[in-house]
N, C-alpha and C positions, 0 to 999 in steps of 0.2 A: 757218630754221636753216641754217647752213653745211654743205655736203657736202664741204668741203675741209679746214676747220680742225677739229682734235680738241678743240674747246671751243665754248661758246655765245658768239657775238659780243656778245649783250646783256649777259652777265656781264662781258665785257672792258670795255665802255663804262662799267660801274658799278663797276669794280675789285673784282668778286667773284672771288676765286681768283687775283688777280694784283695786285702792288703798283703804285701809281700811278706810281712812278718808272720802271717798265718799259713805260709807255705814253706815246706822244707824239701829240698831236692836231694836225692841220693842217686849217684851215677850207676851203681850196680848193687847186687844183693850178695851179702856174705853173712850167714847166720852168726858167726863168731864176732865179726867186727861191726857190720851194719845193723844186725839184729838188735843188740842192746840199745844202740842209739835210737832206733826207730821206736822201741818199746817205751823208752823214757819220754820221747816226744809225744807219743800217743797219750801217755799218762798226763803230760802237761796240758795238752789240748783238752782232754776230758775234764781236767780240773778247772779250765776256763776262768782263770783268775780275773780277767778283765771283762767277762761277760760278752765275748765277741762270738760266741757259739763255736768254740774250738778252732780246728784248722785242718791242714792237709799235709800228708807226706806223699811225695811222688818218687817212686823208685824206677830207675831206668833213664833218668834225665840228669845231665851234668848241670852244674851251676857255675856261673862266672860273674863276679861282682854283684851277687845277689839276684841275678836273672838266669832264667832257663836258657841253656844252649840248645838251639833248635836247628835242624831236626834232631829229635832225641836219639841217644845211643841205643835205647831199647833193651829188652830182656828176651831171653829164650822162653819158650813155653814151659820148659822144665823149671827154669829159675822162678817164673811167676807162680807155678804150682807149689814149689818148695817154700817160697816166701809166704804165700797164703796159709799154708799148713802150719808153718812155724809161728806166724803172728797170731793165728787163731788159738793155738795151744798156749802161747805165752800170755796172751791177754786174759785168758781164763785164770791165770795166776796173779793178775793184778789184785790189789786189796783195796776195795772190793773188785770183783771181776768186771770187766768192761769190754764190749765188743764193738770195734769200729766197723764202718762199711768198707769192704774191699772190692775194688772194681777194676778188672783188667780193661785197658783201653787201647785202641789203635790210633796213633797220632802220626801223620805223615808216613804211614806204612810201617811204623815201628810199634812193637808191643810194650806198654808200660803198665805199672800197677799204681793206681791212685788209692790212697788210704784216707778216708774221711772220718775224722774223730770229732763229732759234734760235742758241745758242752753236755756234761753228764748230769742227770738228776740225782745220782748217787755219790757225788763228790763229797769229800776229797778222796782221791785214789793215791795209792803208793805203788812204786815200781822199784825193782832192784837197782842198787848202785854198784859200782865196780867192786866194792868189798863184800858184796852179797847182802848187805843190809837193805831194808825197804825204806825208801825215802819218798817224801812228797815233792813232786816236780811241778813247776809252773813255767809259763812262757813269759819272758821279759824281752820285748822287741823280737829279734830273730834268734834269741838264745833260749835253750832249755836249761833251767837252773834248779838247784836244790833249795826249796823254800826254807828249810831249817837253817841254811847258812846265810840268809839275808834277813836283816832286822825287820820285823814287822810283817814279812810275807806269810809266814805260817799262820800267824794270828788272823790276818786278813782272810786267808783261805778258809780257816776253820769257821770264821764268822759267817761265811757264805754257805756253809754245809747244809743248813736246813732251809736255805732260801733259794728256791727255784725261781728264776726271773719270771715276772708276771706273764710276759708274752709266751712263755713256754709251758705254762700251766694248762691243765684241762679247763675247758669252759663248762662250769657246773650245769648250766641250763641248756647247753647246746646239743644238737643232734647232728649226725652225719648228713642228714638231708638238708641241713642249713648251709652246707658248703655247696657252692655252685660249680659243678664240674666244668661247665663251659668257661668260667673265669679262670679256673686252674689251668685248663689246657691252653687258653690264650696266653697266660703267663709263661708256660713252658715253651710255647711257640716263639714268643718274643725273645727269650733268652737262649734259644737254640738248643734246648735239652732233648736228647734222644728218649727221655722218659715219656715223651709225648706219644711214642709208638706203643706204649703199654696199654692194653685193652681194659684192664681192671681198674676202675676208679679207686677201689679200696687199696690196691697195691700202690697206686700213684700217691695217694694221700699218706700212706705209711712211709714210703721212701722219701717223701718231701718233709716228713715229720711234722705234719700239720694235724695229725690225729695221734692218739695213743690208746692202748688197750686198758680198760677199766672193768673188772669183774666180767671177763670173757666177752666184752663187746667194745667196739671202737667209739671214741668220743672225740670231738674236735678240740684242738688246743686254742687258746685265746688268739694266737697269731693267725690261725686259720680263718677264724670268723672276721678278724680285722681286715684281712686281705681278700678273702674269697667268698664272703657272704653277700647277699643282695644289698644289705644296709648295715654297716658296722655299728651305726648309732643305735640300732635296735637292742644291741647287746651291751654296748658301752656308751653311756650318755655323753661322754666327752669326745667320742670318736666322730667329729665333724669339724669343718672349718667355717668360721663365721667372718664375713667381710662386711665392714661398716664404713661408709663414705661420709665423712663429716664436712659440713659447710665451713667456709672460711670465717675465722674469727667469731664464730657463733657457737659457743660451747653447748653441746646437747642437740644442736640442729642437725639431724641426720638427713642426708640427701638420698641415700640408697643403702639397702641391706641385701646381702646375698648369703645363702647358706649352701655349702657343698657337702653332700652326703655320698652314700654308696660305700664301696670298698676304699681302703686307705689310698691306694694308688690312684683310683679315679678322682678322689677328692683333691689330691695334690696336683694332678695334671689339669683338671678342670679349673682349679683356682689359679694356677700359673697362667693358663690361657687367658683367663679373665683379666689378670693383672697386666699381662703383656699387651692386651688390647687397650688398656687404659694408659699405657706408657706413651709418652710423647717423644718422637724422634726429631732431631734437628740435624739435617745433613747438608744444608746449603744456606748461603746468605739470603735472607728475606728482609723485607721492609720491617723496620722497628726491632730488628734483632741485632745482637752484637756480632763481631767478626768470628767469635768462637764457633767452630764447626765440629760436626761429628759426635754430638753428645745425645744422650737419652735421659729422660727424666729420672729413671731408676734402671740401672743395669740388670738385665734379666738374670744373669748369673748370680748377682747378689740376692735378688728375689728368691731364686731357686734354693740357694744354699741356706738362707735363713728360714725359709718355710719348711724345707725338708728337715732341717735341724730341729725345728719346733715339733714337727710330727714324730720324728725319730726318738727324741730324748724326753718327751713328756711322759706322764703316767696316764694310763687308761683305766686304772682301778676304780671301783665304785665310789670311792671317796673323792674322786676328781671329776665331777660332773661338768665342769666348764669346758666349752669347746676351745680349740685353738683359734685365736682371734687375730684378724688382720684389720688394723684401723688405719684408714687413709685420711690424711690431713693435707691441706694445700702445700705444706712445705716438708712433709715427712710421711713415712710409713712405719707403723709399729706392729711387730709380729710378736704375739704374747702366747706363752704356753704355761701349763701348770703341771706340777709345782716347779720350783726353781731347780738349779743344777744339783747333782748328787754331791754329798760331802767330799771335800778335797779340792773342789773347783772354787777359786776365789776370783774376785773382780780383776785382780792383777794378772791372772792367767788369760784374760780375754783381751788384753792390750796388744797392739801390733808388735810382732816379733817376740812375743812372750812365749815361753816354753810351757805348754799345757801339760799338766800332770796326767800320766796314764792311769787314771782311777777307773774302777769297774764301771761299765756302762749300765744304764737302767734297763735297757731292752736289747737282748742279744739277737733275737729272731727278726724283729722289725728291721733293724739295720741290715741284716743279711739279705732280706728280700729287696729292700730299697737299693742296695749296692748292686745286686744282680741285674736290676733294671736300669742301672746307670743314673739313678736319681740322687743317691747319696754318695759322698766322697769317702775315700779311705779314712781311717782313724786319724783324727787330729789335723786333717788337711783342709776342712771346709772353711774354718775361720780365716786363715790367711788368704783364701781365694776371695772372700767377701771384701777384705781390705784392698786387695789388688784390683778387683773389679771396680770398686768405687773410685780409687785413685786414678785408674786408667780413664775413667769417664769424666774426670775433673770434678767429681762430687766430694763433699766433705766426708770424713771417715765415718764408718758406722759406730753406733754406741750400743753397749750391752750393759744391762743392769738387772739386779734382783734384790728383793728385800732381805732384811736380816733373818727373817724366819724362813726364807726360801719357799715362799708360797707361790711365786711366779717367776718367770724368766722373760725378759723383754729385749728384743733386738730392734733398734731404731735405725732406719735408713733415711738420712736427710736427702731431700730432693736436690737435683742439680740446681745451683743458684739461679740460673736463668729460667729453669722450669718453674721454680717458685715465683719468680717475677711474672712469668706469663700467666700463671694461675691468678695472681693479683689483678693483672690486666683484664683477664676474662671476667672476673668478679665485677670490676669497675664498669666494663661494657654492659654487663647485665643490669647493674644499678642505673646506668644512664638510660637504658631501655625502659626502665620503670619510672624515669623522670627524676630520680634521686641524684642529681648532678653533684651536689655538694658532698654527699656521702661517697660517691664514686671517686671524687678528687681526694677525699680523706683516705680512702682505701689505698690509692697509689702513693700518697705522701707517707702514710704509715709504713707501707711495705718498703719504700725506698730508705726510710730512716733505719730500718732493721737490716737492709741489704744495700748499703751505700756503694758497693762495688758492682752492682748490677747495671750493665749498659742499657738493658731493656727498660728498667724502671727509671733510670736517669733520663732517657729520651722521652718516655711517656710523661714524666713530671715536667720536663721542659715545655712540652706541648700544652700540658695542663695550665702551667703558669701563663703561657702566651694567650690561651683562650680567656684567661681572667684579666689580661692586660698587664700582667706583672712581669715584664720582660727582664727587669733588673734581677728578680729572684730566679728567673730561668738561667741567667748568666752565673749566678751563685752556684747553681746545681753543677754546671760544667766545672767551675773552680774546685768544688768539693770532689767531683768524680776524678779530676786530675790527680788528686792526692790519694784517693781510696781505690780507684778502679784499675784494672789491668791496662797496661800501655797499648796492647793490641786492640782494645775496644774504644780507646779515647777518640780516635778519628771519627768513628760512627756517631758518638755523642756530640762531638764538635759540629759535624755536618747537620745534625738535628737543630742545633742552636743557630747555625747560619741560615737554615731554611726559615726558622721562626723570625729571625731578624729581617730577612727579605720580605716576608709576609707583613711585617710591621712597618715597612717602608724605611727601615734603618739600614740602607744599603752601605753606608760608609763603615758602620760597625761590622757588618757582614764581611766586607772586604778586608778590614783589619784582622779579623779572626782567621780568614782564609790565609792571609799573608803570614800569620804566626805559625801555621802548619803544626798545630798541636797533635801529638801522637805519631804513630807509625803509619805512613800512608802507602798503601799498595792495593792492587786488585780493585774490588768493587768500591771500597771506601774512597780511593783516589778518583775513580770515575765519577762517583757521586759529587765529590768536591769540585771536580772540573766542570760539571754541568751547572752546579750552583754558581761557580765563578762566572760562567757565561751569562747566567741570569743577572748577575751583578754588573755585567758589561766590563768584565776584567779579563780580557782574552789572554794576556800574558800569564796571569796566574793560572787560568784554565789550562793553558798549554803545558805549564810545569806539572800540573796534577795528571794530565793525560799521559805525559811521558813517564811519570813515576808509577802508573798503573800496571806497566809491564804487559805481559801477554794477554791479560784479561780483556784488554781493549779489542784485540783482534778477533774475538769470538762474539762480540756484542755489536750488532748492526747500529743501534742507536749511538753508542759511544763512538764508533768509527765515523759516523756521519757528523757528529758534533765536533770530533777531533779535526776532521777535514774542514769544516766551516771555520774553526778557530784558525787553522793554518791559512785559509783564504783571507781572513781578516788581517792576520799578521803580514801577509803578502801585500795587502793594500797599504798598511802602515809603512812597510819597507819601501814601497813605491813612492810614497810622499817624501821619504827621507833620501830618495835617490840611491837606494841600496839595491842595485839591479841583481846582484848575485843572490842576496838573501831572498829577494822577491821570487826569483825563479826557483830557488830551492824549496821554499814553502809551497809554491804552486805544484811543483812536481810531486812532492810528498802528499799533498792533498789529492792529486789525481790518483795516486796509488791506493790511498785509503778508500776513495769513492768507488774505484773499480772492484775493490774487495767487498764493499757493501753490496754491490750489485750481484756478486757471486754468492753471497750468503743467503740463507733462508730468512726472509723478512716479509713484512706486510707490503701490499702493493703501494700504499701511500709512502712508506719509507723508501722503497725502491724509486718511486717517482721523484722524491726530493733528492735522492742520490744522483739520478740522471740530470736533474736541473742544475745541481751544484757542479756536476761534471761538465755540463755545457758551458757554464760560466768560466770554469777553470781552463777548459780548452780554448775559450776565446781569449782569456788573459794571456795564455801561452802562445797566442797567435797561430793556433792550429788551423787547418783548412776549414772553411765555412761549412762544407758538407758534413764534417764530423761534428761540428757544433750543432748544426741544424738537426742531425740525426739524434743527438742526445736530447734535444728539446722535444722532438717528436715522441721519443720514448716516454718522456715525463708526462706529456699531454695525454698520451694513450692510457697511461696508468692512473692518472688523476684528472679526468676531463672536467671535473667541477672546480678545479683550482684555476681561477682566472689569470693569475700572474704568469703561469707557465705559457699559456697561449699568447698573452700580451707580449712577453719577452721574445717569443718565437716570431711574432709579426714584426716587431722592431728590428730583429736580426735580418729578416727578409727585406725589410724596407731599406736598410743600410746596404744590402747587397745589390740593389737595383741600379 
């Protein structure tokens, strides 16, 4: 590990924490061929046109398709010494002079030379062209180009000449003692920097470029206080994150407020932990929820990208006292930072698949530290990841906006549709607990009208209408959901209406609805429909649903037991119709299901019923009396308080005498 560089060289070679465009590889050293190319690239990185804090040239490493070929080819000791001497001398001839950091490193047993050219406070710089003239060089993507040969580049570079990015300026009221050495060393340890072995804190600060010399004494830079002071908000009023949780449909009604302070990294991590704990995960089928599986209210990656983006790209100057804000609403999260984006970024650049213009960043050092820690993404890659994370979760796409004067930037993450529905249901439950039943019902009704595709809300509204005795309106909800909702969730909503109809003693309507088989029936929804059909005394329909449930039946003891009981009933019907083969087939299948129930982990009472049904099945199959009697004894032992089991056993014994 390097004791000079404030990062891990291995991470640099693998583009961890740094964009590939900011790294240039040279396989070998040749002062006549490689030297001039390296000098122009150093000049371009020092000019730092995009405010990314320069870049790196690595000599002794081959490149293939934009990536380092590892293990590196390496350099001899003599080549490294010659390269360092040549580069030092030639960089003194840049206009104005500029000296990068030159660090020989051992990687996989091979010696390489890493040249770190951070953004310069003395830009713009010029370096010789092939014809001997001095030219202004800048970095565009992975290329070093002559700024005078590209329209607008030189003008843009000159406009930045007197503008050192705010985060790289000295902190006028800060002192070296305001930096916490423990926090600095914690950072170096986390990124795996060998600079951690340096004993002098002053040397560490200087090599990390979080201090600079002013009038023969060291003073912290703004970025140093932002990351490594005890509380960045003491120096910069806007350097904190404020989280406000608003109540549903009640503007201005704040449920909770939290403020996250300390260093910038502590703020981000603490806030992300808080937001993750608030996030609701849905990973399996539960009562009153749709068939949709595997979603979370807000994807953590989308949270992280938008929050880090807000912290990274906002201004911390004294004229921006507002904190970064996270506003939590029942159906969305808004992350707001100040001011808006830098000139050149328009709303159209923030749409999915849009090409974002590579305009200069507001803060070059903040981004550097966040990337080293793995919190920030590479340049221009964060926004697409937010879109992908939301889409993969089944959430609506994010929205980004700012006002015409660019006083703010807002990222809005809509909640997963079913999470917003669950939030409304929780609000309604709270209102019912307060005795406000009418208001609770209105909350559900209003939420459903705004989200007619929500299976959760549709089911809850159906139950609400049933409680009010308005069964016809409950049926209307299913009809509406059939048009608006996803086909995969229709079965769940239909089951809810069937249950409501059965509770209202409208069994014939329930049977008709089950016979229609609305939606796609499989898994738990099919099992639920089968059990409802048994309640409606329609065993044929129940059997069809059990069969369509697939493998889900065989892991569910209750479903297996009811499936077996359905087959026993159908065997009795076949007996009445003198269909001996069908009767025996149903009974044999029932026996197999019941034996499986007995092997599964289930409650004693369920096992007791399985043994009782197995006893009946064995008797119908004319198996030996001792087998039938043993099954009954098992049932009685497991459920001694169930009189039917003992009575049936006694009748069996009486017939055997």
